N, CA, C and O atoms as a DFTB+ gen file, in Angstrom:
116 C
 N C O
     1  1       0.849      -1.203       0.000
     2  2       0.000       0.000       0.000
     3  2       0.883       1.251       0.000
     4  3       0.646       2.187      -0.763
     5  1       1.900       1.256       0.861
     6  2       2.758       2.450       0.923
     7  2       3.531       2.626      -0.383
     8  3       3.684       3.743      -0.876
     9  1       4.016       1.516      -0.936
    10  2       4.771       1.617      -2.190
    11  2       3.871       2.169      -3.289
    12  3       4.305       2.987      -4.100
    13  1       2.622       1.723      -3.315
    14  2       1.692       2.200      -4.338
    15  2       1.479       3.702      -4.195
    16  3       1.503       4.439      -5.181
    17  1       1.269       4.148      -2.956
    18  2       1.061       5.581      -2.722
    19  2       2.298       6.361      -3.123
    20  3       2.192       7.448      -3.691
    21  1       3.468       5.817      -2.832
    22  2       4.719       6.489      -3.178
    23  2       4.829       6.617      -4.698
    24  3       5.246       7.657      -5.209
    25  1       4.456       5.562      -5.413
    26  2       4.511       5.608      -6.876
    27  2       3.547       6.662      -7.404
    28  3       3.862       7.381      -8.353
    29  1       2.375       6.751      -6.788
    30  2       1.382       7.743      -7.213
    31  2       1.941       9.144      -7.027
    32  3       1.816       9.982      -7.920
    33  1       2.555       9.410      -5.883
    34  2       3.108      10.746      -5.618
    35  2       4.264      11.028      -6.558
    36  3       4.380      12.135      -7.083
    37  1       5.122      10.038      -6.775
    38  2       6.270      10.223      -7.654
    39  2       5.799      10.550      -9.068
    40  3       6.346      11.442      -9.716
    41  1       4.787       9.833      -9.544
    42  2       4.267      10.083     -10.884
    43  2       3.704      11.497     -10.963
    44  3       3.886      12.177     -11.973
    45  1       3.025      11.948      -9.915
    46  2       2.450      13.297      -9.896
    47  2       3.551      14.347      -9.917
    48  3       3.452      15.346     -10.629
    49  1       4.601      14.118      -9.131
    50  2       5.716      15.073      -9.078
    51  2       6.401      15.152     -10.437
    52  3       6.691      16.243     -10.929
    53  1       6.657      14.003     -11.039
    54  2       7.314      13.979     -12.353
    55  2       6.448      14.707     -13.374
    56  3       6.960      15.482     -14.181
    57  1       5.141      14.464     -13.343
    58  2       4.229      15.129     -14.276
    59  2       4.254      16.638     -14.068
    60  3       4.296      17.396     -15.037
    61  1       4.229      17.076     -12.819
    62  2       4.250      18.513     -12.521
    63  2       5.549      19.147     -13.006
    64  3       5.532      20.212     -13.622
    65  1       6.670      18.494     -12.728
    66  2       7.969      19.037     -13.162
    67  2       8.012      19.104     -14.682
    68  3       8.500      20.083     -15.246
    69  1       7.507      18.075     -15.347
    70  2       7.508      18.050     -16.811
    71  2       6.693      19.215     -17.350
    72  3       7.093      19.856     -18.322
    73  1       5.557      19.494     -16.729
    74  2       4.715      20.623     -17.148
    75  2       5.473      21.929     -16.962
    76  3       5.428      22.799     -17.830
    77  1       6.166      22.074     -15.840
    78  2       6.922      23.296     -15.561
    79  2       8.031      23.475     -16.592
    80  3       8.240      24.578     -17.097
    81  1       8.737      22.398     -16.903
    82  2       9.826      22.478     -17.886
    83  2       9.259      22.852     -19.252
    84  3       9.861      23.644     -19.976
    85  1       8.111      22.291     -19.607
    86  2       7.496      22.601     -20.898
    87  2       7.132      24.079     -20.953
    88  3       7.336      24.733     -21.976
    89  1       6.592      24.605     -19.857
    90  2       6.207      26.017     -19.808
    91  2       7.444      26.893     -19.944
    92  3       7.420      27.889     -20.666
    93  1       8.523      26.534     -19.259
    94  2       9.756      27.314     -19.331
    95  2      10.293      27.307     -20.756
    96  3      10.760      28.334     -21.248
    97  1      10.230      26.167     -21.416
    98  2      10.741      26.067     -22.784
    99  2       9.933      26.972     -23.707
   100  3      10.496      27.648     -24.568
   101  1       8.624      26.985     -23.527
   102  2       7.765      27.821     -24.373
   103  2       8.081      29.296     -24.138
   104  3       8.123      30.082     -25.084
   105  1       8.303      29.672     -22.876
   106  2       8.588      31.080     -22.562
   107  2       9.929      31.515     -23.145
   108  3      10.064      32.645     -23.614
   109  1      10.920      30.623     -23.117
   110  2      12.252      30.981     -23.614
   111  2      12.247      31.203     -25.124
   112  3      13.002      32.034     -25.629
   113  1      11.400      30.462     -25.851
   114  2      11.434      30.564     -27.309
   115  2      10.767      31.808     -27.846
   116  3      10.727      32.013     -29.059
């Protein structure tokens, strides 16, 4: 159960960071 929750949070964090990086890339161009 804990591992599953950890995977869920990790996936959310990775998704959020990816969105932030995409936004930064768009702003720089």
